[in-house]
Each structure stands twice: as structure tokens, then as C-alpha cells.
C-alpha positions in Angstrom: 20.8 21.0 21.7 17.1 21.1 20.6 14.0 19.2 21.4 13.1 16.3 19.2 9.8 17.9 18.2 11.6 21.0 17.1 14.2 19.1 15.0 11.4 17.1 13.4 9.5 20.3 12.3 12.7 22.0 11.3 13.4 19.2 8.8 9.9 19.1 7.5 10.0 22.8 6.8 13.4 22.4 5.0 11.7 19.6 2.8 9.1 22.1 1.7 6.2 20.9 3.8 3.7 23.8 4.2 0.7 21.9 5.6 0.3 19.0 7.9 -3.0 17.2 8.6 -4.4 15.4 11.6 -6.3 15.4 14.9 -4.7 16.5 18.1 -4.1 14.4 21.2 -2.1 14.8 24.4 0.7 12.5 23.1 1.4 14.7 20.0 0.9 18.2 21.5 4.7 18.9 21.4 4.7 18.4 17.6 1.7 20.7 17.1 3.3 23.5 19.1 6.6 23.3 17.1 4.7 23.2 13.8 3.1 26.5 14.7 6.5 27.9 15.7 8.0 26.8 12.4 5.2 28.4 10.3 3.8 25.1 9.1 0.0 25.0 9.1 -1.6 22.2 11.1 -5.0 21.5 9.6 -7.6 19.9 11.9 -9.4 17.1 10.0 -12.6 15.4 11.0 -11.1 11.9 11.2 -7.6 10.6 11.2 -8.3 8.5 8.1 -9.3 11.7 6.3 -6.0 13.3 7.5 -4.1 10.5 5.9 -6.1 10.8 2.6 -5.6 14.6 2.5 -1.9 14.3 3.2 -1.7 11.7 0.4 -3.4 14.0 -2.1 -1.1 16.7 -1.1 1.9 14.4 -1.6 0.6 13.1 -5.0 0.3 16.6 -6.5 3.5 17.8 -4.8 5.4 14.6 -5.9 7.1 14.8 -2.5 6.5 14.4 1.3 3.0 14.6 2.8 2.5 14.4 6.6 -0.4 13.0 8.7 -0.6 13.0 12.5 -2.6 11.0 14.9 -2.4 10.5 18.6 -1.6 7.2 20.2 -3.9 4.2 20.2 -7.1 4.8 18.2 -5.6 7.9 16.5 -3.0 5.6 15.0 -5.4 2.7 14.1 -7.6 5.2 12.3 -4.7 6.1 10.1 -4.0 2.6 9.0 -6.4 2.4 6.0 -5.0 5.7 4.7 -1.5 4.3 5.0 -2.5 1.2 3.0 -4.0 3.4 0.3 -0.9 5.5 0.1 1.2 2.4 -0.3 -1.0 1.3 -3.2 -0.3 4.7 -4.8 3.5 4.6 -3.9 3.1 8.0 -2.1 5.8 9.2 0.3 3.5 10.1 3.2 5.0 10.3 6.7 2.5 9.0 9.3 3.4 10.3 12.8 1.7 8.8 15.9 2.2 9.5 19.5 2.8 7.4 22.6 2.1 8.5 26.2 5.6 7.9 27.8 8.6 5.9 26.9 9.7 5.8 30.5 6.5 4.2 31.6 6.2 1.4 29.0 4.8 -1.7 30.7 2.5 0.2 33.0 -1.2 0.3 32.4 -1.8 3.3 30.1 -4.8 4.6 28.2 -4.3 4.6 24.4 -1.1 2.5 24.8 0.6 2.0 21.4 3.3 -0.4 22.5 3.4 -4.3 22.5 1.3 -4.1 25.7 -1.5 -2.4 23.9 -2.3 -1.8 20.2 1.4 -2.0 19.0 1.1 0.5 16.2 4.6 -0.2 15.0 3.6 -3.8 14.1 0.3 -2.7 12.7 1.9 -0.2 10.3 4.5 -2.6 9.1 2.4 -4.3 6.4 1.1 -1.0 5.0 4.3 1.1 5.0 7.8 0.8 3.8 9.2 1.5 7.3 7.7 1.5 10.7 9.5 2.2 14.0 9.2 3.6 17.5 11.7 6.2 18.8 12.5 5.0 22.3 15.0 7.7 23.1 16.1 11.1 21.8 19.5 9.9 20.7 18.0 7.4 18.3 15.7 9.9 16.6 18.3 11.0 14.0 18.9 7.5 12.7 15.3 6.4 12.6 14.0 9.7 11.1 16.7 9.6 8.4 15.8 5.9 7.6 12.1 6.9 7.3 12.7 9.8 4.9 15.2 7.7 2.8 12.7 4.8 2.6 9.9 7.1 1.7 11.7 8.8 -1.2 14.0 6.2 -2.6 13.3 3.5 -5.2 9.6 2.8 -5.3 8.3 5.6 -3.1 5.9 4.8 -0.3 4.5 5.7 3.1 6.5 5.4 6.4 5.5 5.5 10.1 7.2 6.7 13.2 5.7 6.4 16.7 7.3 8.9 19.1 6.5 9.0 22.8 5.6 12.3 24.3 8.5 12.4 26.7 10.9 11.7 23.8 9.4 14.6 21.8 10.4 17.1 24.5 13.8 15.6 25.2 16.8 17.5 23.8 19.5 16.1 21.5 22.0 17.4 18.9 20.2 19.1 16.0 20.7 17.6 12.6 19.5 18.0 9.0 18.4 15.1 6.9 20.0 15.0 3.4 17.0 14.4 1.2 17.9 11.5 -1.1 17.6 11.7 -4.9 13.8 11.3 -5.0 14.1 8.3 -7.4 17.2 6.2 -7.6 16.7 5.5 -11.3 17.3 1.9 -12.0 17.7 1.2 -15.7 17.5 -2.2 -17.3 20.6 -3.8 -18.9 21.1 -2.7 -22.5 20.7 -6.3 -23.7 17.2 -6.5 -22.1 16.2 -3.3 -23.8 17.5 -4.5 -27.1 15.6 -7.7 -26.9 12.4 -5.7 -26.1 13.1 -3.5 -29.0 13.5 -6.5 -31.3 10.2 -7.9 -30.2 8.4 -4.5 -30.7 10.0 -4.1 -34.2 9.0 -7.6 -35.3 5.5 -7.5 -33.9 2.7 -7.6 -36.4 -0.2 -6.6 -34.1 1.1 -5.1 -30.8 -0.8 -3.2 -28.2 0.3 -1.2 -25.2 -1.4 -1.5 -21.8 -0.7 1.4 -19.3 -1.2 1.2 -15.6 -1.0 3.5 -12.6 2.8 3.2 -12.6 2.9 5.6 -15.5 1.5 8.3 -13.1 4.1 7.3 -10.5 7.1 7.5 -12.8 5.8 10.6 -14.7 6.3 8.8 -17.9 3.5 10.5 -19.9 5.7 11.9 -22.6 7.7 8.7 -23.0 4.7 6.4 -23.5 3.3 8.8 -26.1 6.7 8.8 -27.8 6.9 5.0 -27.8 3.3 4.6 -29.1 3.9 7.1 -31.9 7.4 5.8 -32.8 5.9 2.4 -33.7 2.2 3.4 -34.2 1.1 1.0 -31.4 -2.5 1.3 -30.1 -2.8 2.1 -26.4 -5.2 0.8 -23.7 -5.3 2.0 -20.1 -6.2 -0.1 -17.1 -8.8 1.3 -14.6 -5.9 2.7 -12.6 -4.1 3.8 -15.7 -6.9 6.1 -16.8 -5.4 9.5 -17.4 -1.9 8.3 -18.4 -2.6 8.6 -22.1 -4.9 11.1 -23.9 -8.2 9.4 -24.8 -8.3 11.9 -27.7 -5.1 10.6 -29.3 -5.7 8.7 -32.5 -3.8 5.7 -31.1 -6.0 5.5 -27.9 -8.3 2.5 -27.5 -9.3 4.0 -24.1 -10.1 1.6 -21.2 -9.0 -2.0 -20.8 -10.3 -4.3 -18.1 -13.2 -3.5 -15.7 -15.3 -0.7 -17.2 -13.3 -0.9 -20.4 -14.3 0.6 -23.7 -15.9 -1.0 -26.7 -12.9 0.0 -28.8 -10.5 -2.1 -26.6 -12.9 -5.0 -26.6 -13.2 -5.0 -30.4 -9.5 -4.7 -30.8 -8.9 -7.7 -28.5 -11.3 -9.9 -30.5 -8.4 -10.4 -32.9 -5.4 -11.9 -31.2 -2.4 -9.6 -30.5 1.1 -11.1 -30.9 2.7 -8.6 -28.4 1.4 -6.8 -25.3 3.6 -4.1 -23.8 2.5 -3.6 -20.2 3.9 -0.5 -18.5 3.3 0.2 -14.8 0.6 -2.4 -14.1 0.4 -5.5 -12.0 -2.4 -6.7 -14.3 -4.8 -7.3 -11.4 -8.2 -9.0 -11.8 -9.8 -5.6 -12.5 -7.3 -4.9 -15.2 -7.6 -8.1 -17.2 -11.4 -8.4 -17.3 -12.3 -9.3 -20.9 -9.1 -11.0 -21.9 -9.8 -14.7 -21.9 -7.2 -17.4 -22.5 -8.0 -17.5 -26.2 -7.2 -13.8 -26.4 -3.8 -14.0 -24.7 -1.0 -12.4 -26.6 1.9 -14.6 -27.8 4.3 -12.5 -25.8 4.3 -9.8 -23.0 6.9 -7.2 -22.3 6.3 -5.9 -18.8 7.9 -2.6 -17.5 7.9 -2.5 -13.7 9.9 -1.5 -10.8 9.1 -4.6 -8.9 9.4 -8.2 -10.1 6.7 -9.5 -7.7 3.7 -9.6 -10.1 5.5 -10.0 -13.5 4.2 -12.9 -15.5 1.6 -13.8 -12.8 -1.6 -12.8 -14.5 -1.1 -13.7 -18.1 0.9 -17.0 -18.3 2.7 -16.5 -21.6 6.3 -15.8 -22.6 7.2 -12.6 -20.7 10.2 -10.3 -20.9 10.7 -8.2 -17.8 12.1 -4.7 -18.0 12.9 -3.7 -14.4 13.4 -0.2 -13.2 12.0 3.2 -13.7 9.6 3.2 -16.7 10.4 6.7 -17.7 14.1 6.1 -18.0 13.8 2.6 -19.5 11.5 3.8 -22.3 13.8 6.7 -23.0 16.8 4.3 -23.2 14.8 1.9 -25.4 14.0 4.8 -27.8 17.6 5.8 -27.9 18.4 2.4 -29.5 16.3 3.3 -32.6 16.0 6.3 -34.8 12.2 6.0 -34.6 11.9 5.7 -38.4 9.9 2.5 -38.2 6.2 3.2 -39.1 3.1 1.1 -39.0 -0.1 2.0 -40.7 -2.6 3.3 -38.1 -5.5 2.3 -40.3 -4.4 -1.3 -40.5 -3.5 -1.5 -36.8 -6.7 0.1 -35.6 -9.6 -1.5 -37.4 -12.1 -0.2 -34.9 -11.8 3.3 -33.6 -15.3 4.5 -33.1 -17.1 4.2 -29.8 -20.4 2.4 -30.5 -21.7 2.3 -26.9 -25.4 2.9 -27.2 -27.0 5.7 -25.2 -30.2 4.7 -23.4 -32.8 6.9 -21.8 -33.3 7.0 -18.1 -36.5 5.2 -17.0 -36.8 7.5 -14.0 -36.8 11.3 -13.3 -33.1 11.0 -12.6 -30.0 11.4 -14.8 -28.0 8.5 -16.3 -24.5 8.4 -14.8 -23.1 8.3 -18.3 -24.9 11.6 -19.1 -23.5 13.1 -16.0 -19.9 12.3 -17.2 -20.6 13.8 -20.6 -22.0 16.9 -19.1 -19.0 17.3 -16.8 -16.7 17.0 -19.8 -18.7 19.6 -21.7 -18.5 22.2 -18.9 -15.2 21.7 -17.1 -11.9 22.9 -18.7 -9.6 20.3 -20.3 -6.9 20.7 -17.6 -9.3 19.8 -14.8 -7.8 17.1 -12.5 -10.2 14.3 -11.5 -9.9 12.0 -8.6 -12.2 8.9 -8.9 -13.5 7.3 -5.7 -14.1 3.6 -5.5 -17.5 2.6 -7.0 -19.6 2.5 -10.1 -19.4 6.3 -10.5 -15.7 6.2 -11.4 -16.1 3.3 -13.8 -18.6 5.4 -15.8 -15.8 8.0 -16.0 -13.2 5.4 -16.9 -15.4 4.3 -19.7 -16.7 7.6 -21.0 -14.7 10.6 -19.7 -12.7 12.1 -22.5 -9.2 13.3 -21.5 -7.0 15.3 -23.8 -4.2 15.8 -21.3 -2.4 13.0 -19.4 -2.1 13.3 -15.7 -5.6 14.6 -15.2 -7.3 11.5 -13.9 -6.4 9.5 -10.8 -8.0 6.2 -9.7 -6.8 3.3 -7.6 -7.7 -0.2 -8.8 -5.5 -2.0 -6.3 -6.5 -1.2 -2.7 -9.7 0.7 -3.3 -10.7 2.4 -0.1 -14.1 4.0 -0.3 -14.1 7.7 0.3 -10.4 8.2 -0.1 -10.8 10.4 -3.2 -12.6 13.0 -1.1 -9.5 13.6 1.0 -7.2 13.2 -2.0 -9.0 16.0 -3.9 -8.8 18.3 -0.8 -5.0 17.7 -0.4 -4.5 18.1 -4.1 -6.3 21.5 -4.0 -4.2 22.6 -1.0 -1.0 22.0 -3.1 -2.4 23.3 -6.4 -4.9 26.0 -5.4 -5.1 27.4 -8.9 -6.1 24.2 -10.7 -9.6 22.8 -11.0 -9.7 19.8 -8.8 -12.8 17.5 -9.0 -13.7 14.5 -6.9 -16.1 11.9 -8.4 -17.7 10.1 -5.6 -20.9 8.3 -4.6 -23.3 8.5 -1.7 -21.8 5.4 -0.1 -18.3 6.9 -0.2 -19.7 10.2 1.1 -21.3 8.5 4.1 -17.8 7.3 5.0 -15.6 10.5 4.6 -17.9 13.3 3.4 -17.3 15.0 6.7 -13.9 16.1 5.4 -15.9 18.7 3.4 -16.0 20.6 6.7 -12.2 20.4 6.8 -12.0 22.0 3.3 -14.5 24.7 4.5 -12.3 25.6 7.4 -9.2 25.7 5.2 -11.0 27.7 2.5 -9.8 25.3 -0.2 -12.1 24.8 -3.2 -12.3 21.3 -4.7 -15.5 20.4 -6.5 -17.2 17.2 -5.1 -19.6 15.6 -7.5 -21.7 13.0 -5.6 -23.6 10.4 -7.6 -26.6 9.5 -5.4 -28.7 6.5 -6.1 -29.3 5.4 -2.5 -27.2 2.3 -2.6 -23.7 0.8 -2.8 -24.3 0.4 -6.6 -21.2 -1.6 -7.6 -21.9 -4.3 -4.9 -25.7 -4.1 -5.4 -25.6 -4.8 -9.1 -22.7 -7.3 -8.9 -24.4 -9.3 -6.2 -27.7 -9.3 -8.1 -26.1 -10.5 -11.2 -24.0 -13.2 -9.7 -26.2 -14.7 -6.9 -29.6 -13.5 -8.0 -30.3 -11.0 -5.2 -28.6 -8.3 -3.2 -28.3 -8.2 0.5 -27.4 -5.2 2.6 -26.6 -2.8 -0.3 -29.5 -0.3 -0.2 -29.8 2.6 2.3 -33.3 2.6 3.8 -33.0 6.4 4.2 -31.3 8.1 1.3 -28.7 10.6 2.2 -29.6 14.2 1.5 -26.1 15.3 0.3 -27.1 18.9 -0.3 -28.4 19.4 3.2 -25.5 17.6 4.8 -23.0 19.7 2.8 -24.8 22.9 3.6 -24.7 22.1 7.3 -20.9 21.9 6.9 -20.7 25.3 5.2 -20.1 24.2 1.6 -21.7 25.7 -1.5 -24.2 22.9 -2.3 -26.5 21.8 -5.2 -29.0 19.1 -5.9 -29.3 18.2 -9.6 -32.0 16.1 -11.3 -31.3 16.9 -14.9 -28.6 18.2 -17.3 -29.8 21.8 -16.9 -29.4 21.7 -13.1 -25.9 20.1 -13.4 -24.7 22.5 -16.1 -25.6 25.5 -13.9 -24.1 23.9 -10.8 -20.8 23.2 -12.5 -20.6 26.8 -13.9 -21.1 28.2 -10.4 -18.7 25.8 -8.8 -15.9 26.5 -11.2 -16.1 30.2 -10.3 -16.4 29.7 -6.5 -13.1 29.8 -4.7 -14.1 30.5 -1.1 -14.4 26.9 -0.2 -15.6 23.5 -1.5 -18.6 23.0 -3.8 -20.7 19.8 -3.4 -22.8 18.9 -6.4 -25.3 16.1 -5.6 -26.6 14.4 -8.8 -29.6 12.1 -8.5 -28.8 9.2 -10.8 -30.9 6.4 -12.1 -31.0 3.5 -9.6 -31.5 0.9 -12.4 -28.8 2.0 -14.7 -26.4 -0.9 -15.5 -22.8 0.0 -14.6 -19.7 -0.9 -16.6 -18.5 -3.1 -13.8 -20.8 -6.1 -14.5 -18.2 -7.6 -16.8 -16.3 -8.7 -13.7 -17.1 -12.1 -12.3 
């Protein structure tokens, strides 16, 4: 017989969890003590939301379980946004919350997480794959097993368990969860794959559109093989940036919000077939494709049927299942001998975006992106936060290696990439991990830099500072003629703020400043580096193509 908290941590250790992230509270103290006994490091974050983001970045780079802990009541509600972001990324993050006492449910309790109070179980249900309260020690095995199976099976995703403090210290029979095959690979029927192959073979002007699902299914090699087998040009949605090398001769780079001139030029002439892999085709992804540019047919590879044929109402063939396996199976149906002339397929391969000079003493964001690419190694992994800064990267950042850029165009929580980059660096300490964020995002979760300082992990935070919520500011000004509530009356001094938290900090006004800061940051491994870049407030971002 062992305590529930001990059985929990024993299973986490067996799953390979080395680090857990969160904020203590009385209701979760038994878990924290058992984590220490098991040799799992509990990392004190500065906000529960930050804990969820860091656990998510850890999970993303580990391709396995991440764990975030918050106490009952507000500790749990602070985790909700991070859970929703993890769900958008299909990340198997386990969110653990406390509850004062199972025996006393129904009495007035501070930080009550039951139906009499905040009811965290119900709150987590829409943003997780599984949410449950463990009411007694004997039920822990079944509920914990369900949670782990849900997190790792099929389309991965976050799960939530609320465990009262008295249940955590109760004893029950020890057990070991059998970790499910991380992805139950669902392959489409052969006849569906053959029909798709026939459409690809017969297409005169096809194009591939890659979304975030290519990251989730680790289908990098497969999409390159498919593109090369039929010489199909490739576009990436905002969330799909980094799934295909921008330096590949078949790359048209970005499609949708912040898309490239190459993709826009290509779409001016109608395509007869669009092959969509791992994208819901959200409003951010289909910016620039008006009805007269719709393809004749779409083949959509996805694990979930929910959003297939919802955005582009044309003849659509669905290929359900794991994209990696389905593309492999499709390619096995052909000897890959079919070739198409790249020159005739890609009439426009040069980026003709004009460079403009800054009208102020600050840098242009596009120049910042180009400088970053000049200095940082090709295998650097970038996390894009939500704002104009990331769309400059989506439009202009050259990537020779897939799997080196991550951005969410579905949920889009500001500040999440700060935590994601810290968690990624915890899991991959020898890789260069960079967060591209803005001053608005940094106001929200920049305090997690202090967490990274304490942990001595060394991501590089590049903060684009123009004293405003730029994406909203410019979008509102364009669409309604003025912007309201988008400018900070007192501009954040990112360098001073970061120095106060113990980070290596820089303030950059020009390319020379930024070049020197990047060189120092790459070589600094004692903790995080924060590089504040003062960017032109009047620069027009790539996001203005969205209505």
C-alpha cells in the first residue's frame, strides 16, 4: 500500500518526466514532497499560466508528457488558458490541481474547486481531452490511467485531474500505468489513397499547403518526399511555418496572413488541386485566396473530420488519419517516377518584397528578422509569440531545416511562447532556443524570465518593442479609421525589467547593437538572455491583409 501522491510521482518518473512546473499551495503539498523524494525537480514559476506554458514547451520538444501543477481555486483557473493553448497544439500535458478535502465537500471552504465553488473539472472540460476529480483513493488508478491514455492516444492533447489533499495522502494498492502506443496510427483505406494519388497524378497545376499538423505528426520527411516525387510547389500556413524548408526550390514560403509574395503570385493563376496537410484552413490561413482563386479540388489530410471542407467549398477528398503514415502509404502506391518541370510549375520564385528605410531612429522589424538569420545557426529553434513580430518572421525568416519554427495560428495566447521556449530549453539544453515576442506579450508573461534565471536555463528572448499592441493597433486603424486602447502610455523598459530579474539583457537600436547582442547571447549559458529591440512604430506589418 502506498499514498496516492507517491503512486502518482512514481508513474511520472517511469514515464521519463524529469521536471514539473507550477506554484505551491496547501492542497498540492503532498505531491511536491513526493516529487522531491522521487528525484523529479519541481520548478517554481511566477504564474500558473506560465507553468502551463513551460510544461507545454517541455512536452513539445520531448514529444511526450509534460506536467503543470496549480493549487485549488485560482491556481486552477490560472492554468486554464495554458490548457487551451496546449489543446490547440495537441500536446499531452497533464494539469494537476488540488482541492482542500474530499470529506468536507459541501462545507464552506476557501479556494473550493468543487461544484459549490469554481468547479475546475467542468472548467477544464472544454480545453482538455479529459477532466476528472478523484474522490477516493480507490478510484485513482482508473482515472489516472484514463488521463494518460487520453493524453497520448490518437490526437494527443492535455488532460486534467483534480485531487483533494486528503485523497493524496490516502493509501491504496500501488500500480503502474502501461503507457499506450503514443500514436495509434490510423491509416486511410487504400481506395481513398488511390483516389488521392490519381488526382495528384492528373493535376496540371497542383499546390501543397502545410499546417501545424505536420509538426504534430512529425511528417517532415514525408511532405518533402511527396513534393519532390511530383514536383509540387509548397506553401505553409502561419502555423505551418517551419514544416518545410524555405530554402527548398519547391518552397513558396508563407500562405495566408503574413504570406509571401511568391505564394501570392502563384495563386494569381488558378490551381486545379490543393493538397492540404495538417491544417484546419482557419481565417488566418486562407487570407489572400478569394473565391475566384479557389482550386477545382482539395485533398485534405487530417486526423479529425470536423473542419474538412468547411473553409474552401469545393470538391474535397478527405484522407483521415496520421499524416506521416498516410503519405508514406500513398507514396508506396507509386514508384515516384512521375516528374513535372519545376520551371513550368513555379513561374515566380523570387521574393520581390521591397525593403524600405525606417523613418525613425529605430530598426525595421524585417531588418531584425534578417539580422537574426545572419547571426544565429541554422539549427536554431524559434518560438513565435502572438503578434506582428511573428508575422514578420513568417514572411521573412529563412529556414533550411524543418522543425525549427513553431507558431500557433489557432488559439493564439499572447505571451505563451515565452514559457514554451523555457520549457523547450529545459528539455533540449544544448540547442539554441529563441523566443520572438513583443512588448505586449512581455507585459503578460515576461516575469517567467525570472523562472529561467532560477533554473539556469538559457533561452534567448528577442523582444520587439514599439510601445503598443501593434497587430491590433494597425488593424483597427486600417479597418475603422482609428485605434483605441492599443498604445502603452509608458513604454516598457524591457532591459531594466529583465536585469531586475537577473537575466543578461540588451537594448538595441540598430543592426550593430543587435549583432553584438546576438553573438553574446549565443555564447551565454548561465541563464536567459533578453534582447530588447526598439522597432519602428510606423512600420506596416504583414497582418494588414486580414479583414
